[in-house]
C-alpha positions as CSV (number, residue, x, y, z in Angstrom):
1,X,98.6,79.4,138.0
2,X,98.5,77.2,134.9
3,X,100.4,78.1,131.7
4,X,97.1,78.6,129.8
5,X,95.9,81.2,132.4
6,X,99.3,82.9,132.4
7,X,99.2,83.2,128.5
8,X,95.7,84.6,128.7
9,X,96.7,87.1,131.3
10,X,99.7,88.3,129.3
11,X,97.6,88.7,126.1
12,X,94.9,90.6,128.1
13,X,97.6,92.9,129.6
14,X,99.2,93.5,126.2
15,X,95.8,94.3,124.7
16,X,95.0,96.6,127.6
17,X,98.3,98.4,127.1
18,X,97.6,98.9,123.4
19,X,94.1,100.2,124.1
20,X,95.6,102.7,126.6
21,X,98.2,103.9,124.1
22,X,95.5,104.2,121.4
23,X,93.3,106.3,123.7
24,X,96.1,108.6,124.8
25,X,97.9,109.0,121.5
26,X,95.4,108.0,118.8
27,X,96.7,106.5,115.6
28,X,100.5,106.4,115.5
29,X,102.0,107.4,112.1
30,X,105.7,106.8,111.7
31,X,107.2,108.9,108.8
32,X,109.7,107.1,106.6
33,X,111.7,108.1,103.6
34,X,111.3,105.7,100.7
35,X,112.0,106.1,97.0
36,X,109.1,107.7,95.2
37,X,107.4,105.0,93.2
38,X,103.8,106.3,93.6
39,X,101.6,107.0,90.6
40,X,102.0,110.1,88.5
41,X,98.9,112.0,87.3
42,X,98.2,113.7,84.1
43,X,95.9,116.7,84.0
44,X,94.0,117.6,80.8
45,X,92.0,120.8,80.5
46,X,89.8,120.8,77.4
47,X,91.8,117.8,76.1
48,X,95.1,119.8,76.5
49,X,97.8,118.4,78.8
50,X,98.6,120.9,81.6
51,X,101.0,121.0,84.6
52,X,100.1,120.5,88.2
53,X,101.5,120.1,91.7
54,X,101.0,116.9,93.5
55,X,101.1,116.2,97.3
56,X,101.2,112.4,97.7
57,X,100.8,110.5,101.0
58,X,101.3,106.7,101.1
59,X,100.1,104.8,104.2
60,X,101.2,101.3,105.0
61,X,99.2,99.9,107.9
62,X,101.3,97.7,110.2
63,X,98.6,97.3,112.9
64,X,95.3,98.5,111.5
65,X,93.9,101.6,113.2
66,X,96.9,101.7,115.5
67,X,100.3,101.9,113.7
68,X,101.0,103.1,110.2
69,X,104.1,103.8,108.2
70,X,103.6,107.1,106.2
71,X,105.7,108.4,103.4
72,X,104.9,111.7,101.6
73,X,106.2,113.5,98.6
74,X,105.7,116.8,96.7
75,X,106.0,116.5,92.9
76,X,105.9,119.4,90.6
77,X,105.4,119.0,86.9
78,X,105.5,121.7,84.2
79,X,104.1,125.1,85.3
80,X,100.8,124.6,87.1
81,X,99.3,128.0,86.2
82,X,97.6,128.7,82.9
83,X,95.0,131.0,81.3
84,X,91.6,130.2,79.9
85,X,89.4,132.7,78.2
86,X,86.2,133.6,80.1
87,X,83.1,131.8,78.8
88,X,84.9,128.8,77.4
89,X,84.2,125.4,78.8
90,X,86.6,124.1,81.4
91,X,86.6,120.3,81.2
92,X,88.9,118.6,83.7
93,X,90.2,115.1,83.0
94,X,92.7,113.2,85.3
95,X,94.6,110.1,84.4
96,X,96.9,108.1,86.7
97,X,100.0,106.2,85.6
98,X,102.6,103.9,87.2
99,X,106.0,104.0,85.6
100,X,108.2,101.1,84.8
101,X,111.7,100.5,83.4
102,X,113.0,97.5,81.6
103,X,116.6,98.8,81.4
104,X,117.8,95.7,83.3
105,X,115.9,93.3,81.2
106,X,113.2,92.9,83.9
107,X,110.3,95.3,84.2
108,X,110.5,97.1,87.6
109,X,108.4,100.0,89.0
110,X,110.3,103.3,89.2
111,X,109.7,106.9,89.9
112,X,108.3,108.6,86.8
113,X,110.9,111.4,87.2
114,X,114.0,109.1,87.4
115,X,114.1,107.7,83.9
116,X,114.0,109.5,80.6
117,X,111.7,107.0,78.8
118,X,109.6,105.1,81.3
119,X,107.0,102.6,80.3
120,X,103.8,104.1,81.6
121,X,100.8,102.0,82.5
122,X,97.5,103.6,83.1
123,X,95.7,103.0,86.5
124,X,92.2,101.9,86.1
125,X,91.0,102.4,89.7
126,X,91.7,106.0,90.5
127,X,88.9,107.3,92.8
128,X,88.3,111.1,92.3
129,X,86.9,111.9,95.7
130,X,86.6,115.6,96.2
131,X,87.2,119.0,94.6
132,X,87.9,122.4,96.2
133,X,88.0,125.7,94.3
134,X,89.2,128.8,96.0
135,X,90.0,132.3,94.7
136,X,88.0,134.5,92.3
137,X,89.9,137.8,92.6
138,X,91.4,139.4,89.5
139,X,94.2,140.9,91.6
140,X,95.7,137.6,92.9
141,X,95.0,134.4,94.5
142,X,92.7,134.5,97.6
143,X,91.5,131.9,100.0
144,X,87.8,132.7,99.3
145,X,86.0,129.3,99.0
146,X,84.0,129.0,95.7
147,X,83.2,125.3,95.8
148,X,83.9,122.2,97.9
149,X,82.3,118.9,97.1
150,X,82.3,116.0,94.8
151,X,84.6,116.0,91.7
152,X,83.0,117.7,88.7
153,X,84.4,117.2,85.2
154,X,83.0,120.5,83.9
155,X,83.8,123.4,86.2
156,X,82.7,126.2,83.9
157,X,79.4,126.3,85.7
158,X,81.2,126.8,89.0
159,X,83.6,129.5,87.8
160,X,81.1,132.2,86.9
161,X,83.4,135.3,86.7
162,X,86.9,136.3,85.6
163,X,89.6,135.8,88.2
164,X,92.4,133.6,89.5
165,X,91.3,130.2,90.9
166,X,93.2,127.5,92.7
167,X,91.7,124.0,92.1
168,X,92.6,121.1,94.4
169,X,91.4,117.6,93.5
170,X,91.6,114.9,96.2
171,X,91.9,111.3,95.0
172,X,92.7,107.8,96.3
173,X,94.3,104.8,94.8
174,X,94.9,101.8,97.0
175,X,96.8,103.1,100.1
176,X,97.8,106.3,98.4
177,X,96.1,109.7,99.0
178,X,96.9,112.4,96.5
179,X,96.1,116.1,96.2
180,X,96.5,117.6,92.7
181,X,96.7,121.4,92.7
182,X,96.7,123.8,89.8
183,X,95.8,127.4,89.2
184,X,93.5,128.7,86.4
185,X,93.5,132.4,85.4
186,X,90.1,133.0,83.7
187,X,90.3,136.2,81.6
């Protein structure tokens, strides 16, 4: 057998092995611990900055559709539950930022929670994908689905009664998927 045929056979066997692994196990995601340098998001309700919880998942594709490195983090900002009077508009605005430090003389990306005075640069390409609103009870938070669909900036037309609502906004930026979660008590 010639060298060319041997190399071709080896490549075919490797590809066949990878296809079998893919069929049996699906996409392989290896979880890694890395420093949090993902974007931070700012929530404004009716032009007032509010707190939120963030679940961030960063995916780095090693072999596309086969092997990924995944890192995830949960970030909590100021209290993420607040009250809004019933009947008022509820305008949701989300901005994303990367944080940088120049403490060493060179600007480097850092976690927005590590440094007292980071240099924040707004992200222009945040894709607000989906929104999910659950709740509606005045006694406490429930899992009752009120709305699930595309992101809406004005949610007053969705929230039609007094109650406690959990709002989850799913968004993407490059290889980062984020879920922003906050609770609104409409009274």
